[in-house]
LUMBAFI-562254 format. One record per residue (C-alpha): x, y, z. Coordinates in steps of 0.25 Angstrom, whole numbers, plus 5000, padded with zeros to 4 digits. Layout:
LUMBAFI-562254
XYZ...
//
This chain:
LUMBAFI-562254
504749174984503249214986502349204974501849334968500449384971499849424958498749524959497949544946496949644950495749684941494349664945493949584938494749624925495749734927497049774922498049854930499249934924500049984936500650124936501850094945501850234950501250154961502650124966502550264972501550204981502550114988502150004979501249944990500249904979500349784971499849794956499349684948498249664937497549574927496149524926496049474941496749504953497549374956498249354969499349254970499749254985500949204992501349175006502149305006501149405000499749425005499349565001499449624987498849754981498449784967498249924960497449934948497650024936496650124942497450124955498750134948498350254940497750324952499150304959499950344947499250474945499250504960500750474961501250544949500550674953501250654967502550614961502550734951502250834963503450774971504450784959504250924956504951024956506150944950507351024948508250994936509751024935510251154929510551154914511651234908512251254895513451334889513851344875514551434866513851514855514551584844514451744846513851724860514951644867514651554879513151534882512751484895511351434898510851384911509551324915509251314930508151284940507551184931506351134938505251034934504051094941502851024934502650884929501450834922501350684919500550664906500450514907501050394914500950244914501650114919502149994912502449864920503249754916504149634921505349734921504749844929503849964930503850074919503250204923503150304911502650444912502450524898501950654893502450724906502650874906503650944915503751094918505051154922505551294925507051344924507951454925508851494913510051574912510851614899512151684897513251704887514451794884514951834870516351844865516151984860515952044874516051984888514652004891513751894897512351894892511351814901509851794904509051704913507551674915506551564918506051454909504951354909505051214903504051114899504450964897503450884889503350744886504150694898504250544899504650474911504850324912505250234924505550084924505450024938505749884944505049844956505349734965505449684980506649694989506649645003505049655004505049794998504849854984506049884976505949984965507049994954507150094943507550024930507350134920507050284921506950394910506350524907506150584893505850734889505050754876504950904875505351024882504951174880505651284887505051424889506051534894505551654903506351784907507551854901507751844886507051704885506651724871508051734867508551614874507351524872508051444861509351424868508651374881507851274872509151214869509151164884507851074881508650954880509450974893508151014900507450884895508650804899508650874913507150834915507450694911508650674920507950744932506650674931507350534929508250564941507050594949506350474945507550384948507850444962506350434965506350284961507550264971506850334982505550254979506350124980506950164993505550204998504950064994506149995000505950075013504450035014504149955027503849805026502749815036501549905039501149915054499749885057499949915071501049905082501049755081500649715067501149755053500849725038501949655031502049735018503349665012503349654997503449504992503949464979504249554967503149644961502449574949502449664937501649634924501249734913500049784921500349754936501249754947501049654959501649664973501449584985501649605000501649515012500449585018500349515031500249565045501149525056501749575069502649695067504049645064503649505064503749395054502549375046501749245047501749155034500349145027500149055015499049085005498248965002497849014988498949044978498049124969496649194969495949294960495449414967494649514959494049654961492749684956493049824952494249834942494449984944494949974959496350034961496849934971496749794975497349734988497349584990497549535004497749385007497049325019498449305025498449455028497249445036497749325044499049395046498349505053497749415063499049335065499849465067498949505079498849365084500349355085500449495091499449435102498449545099497249445097496849445112495849525120495049525132493549535131492949605144491749675137490749615129489349655125488749555135489649575147488949465155489749365147490949425154490549385168490449235172488949255175488749265160489349125159488549065170487748975161488848955151490048915159489448895173490748855179491348985175490249065183490348965194491848985196491849135193490449185196490149325191491649355187491949445175492649385163493349425151493649355138495149345133495049325118496349285110496549225097497249095097497749105083497749205072496349215065496249155051495649235039495149165027494749245015493849185003493149244992491849265000492249255015493349305024493349205036494149215049494449115060494849165073495449075084495249135098495349095113494349155123494749145137493749175147494249255159493649275173494049405180494249385195494749505202496049535196496249405189495849355175495549205176495449125162494449025164494248965150494748975135493848955123494448945109493649005098493748985083492949105077492549095062492149225056491949295043492549425039492249545030493249645025493149795021493949915017494150025028494950135022496250065018496049955028495449815026494449795037493449685041492549615051492249475054490949405059490749275066490449145059490649045070491549005080492048875088492548865102493248765111493748765125495248785126495348785141494448805154494748825169493248815172492948675166492248645152491448745145490248715137490648785125489248775118488748875129489848965127489748975112488649075112489449165121490649155113489849185100489349315107490749355112491249335098490149415091490149525101491549535106492549465097492049505083491849645086493249655092493849595080492949675070493349805077494849775072494549715059493649835056494949925056495549835046497049835042497749915032497849885017499149915010498650055005499650175005499250285015498450395008497750294998496350245002495550134997494250164990493050084986493749954990493149824988493549684994493649554987493949424994494549304987495249174992496149215003496249364999495449495000495649594989495349744991495049824978494949974979495250104974496150204981496150354984497250444988496950525000497250674998497450695013498650605013499350645000500350735008500850615016500750495007501150504993502050624995503050555004503150444994503350534982504250624989505150494992505050454978505450584972
//
């Protein structure tokens, strides 16, 4: 059993009370708080996310609005009542087409505890419409008296409560409904049409039944919604494709951690070849404190250095870390004449021959993150090829160990970056043209690394890789904090109006 990653997010002193309507966001967020963000990493979970109180309030308000618009109109069952009244005989009353067409949520809040998540909405007002029908016959004469019309109903002080259990089952979230209830405080009915003034008092006798129907229908809708939402969570994929060959492992690890003011989740978060097993990484530091300088940020995302190492390993294992260099800023170095005084025997054996450089990584790159630096070590083999008619002749292989320092930035919802060269070392791996004087080759290699290798790498790093943000939400005013072996992204989020029709709606329609 892997240890729990505890994320106590507040920068530097923040508290988080998480409204769990965030479950509607597929719960791909990990909530946690206290005076600092504390990350306790394991060898199974390397990415974690934190939502602050501000962020949760933002999501709660957005999702409640969306949920209400998806629930209404809500049809209630027909209500009928028959009774015998002295001197009148049998009296039949029917209320039909009872529809909730408007819901106004007064206030809502969330409570977290060891047993689960309590969601409470109070002060809610519901507006309903209905058709009414009234008939009776007397014993004096076989005459049926009837009337009908429309009525408007206002339900006030509606309170709704849910208690949910949240766990992990087979790497996905498991949502269970522990308790659900709805209570109507007050009902007012106004009749229109017919002799409504005459029947108002009788119709008022239906208040209890109407209230009960509202309570039953809303409760049933919520229960059905939780079942659907759980099915949706269970169906979420355990990997997110990065491209045709690489994917992000988003398997949930360990049960969520709940306190009175936080929910904590953890996911594997490593990249790997698609449909392949994930390499094991072990964090050298079991605990580290990471703080955001701005406590008002909505969201915090913590990434272990193993995430970055897994990206390189995934592409290395897929054999994509190899390319042929046939164009460089100083093209003279791709002809043996340019090496005449550096490697004379090369020019002597292959005079004025064009060349290319076959570069491949000999092992996955290694990234190390500290509080002040991001360092990368790249192991590469550079094969010097001579081009002769239709043949490619490998003549020598130089092993390179490139040490670089990096920087990261936020680009949209991606974590992008760049590296710069610190130094490198080289050794001759093999040669078909005799021994090489590496001290003469070193300046050439420095130029090639600076003008060819690093720009190529930075062109890819500049695109970045996606952070676990739901489509439709965008990071805003993000800041980055480095700690021992981790990078923390602290940010606000905005919801794009252009994507509303295709993001939350599908989720909410599945929920209701």
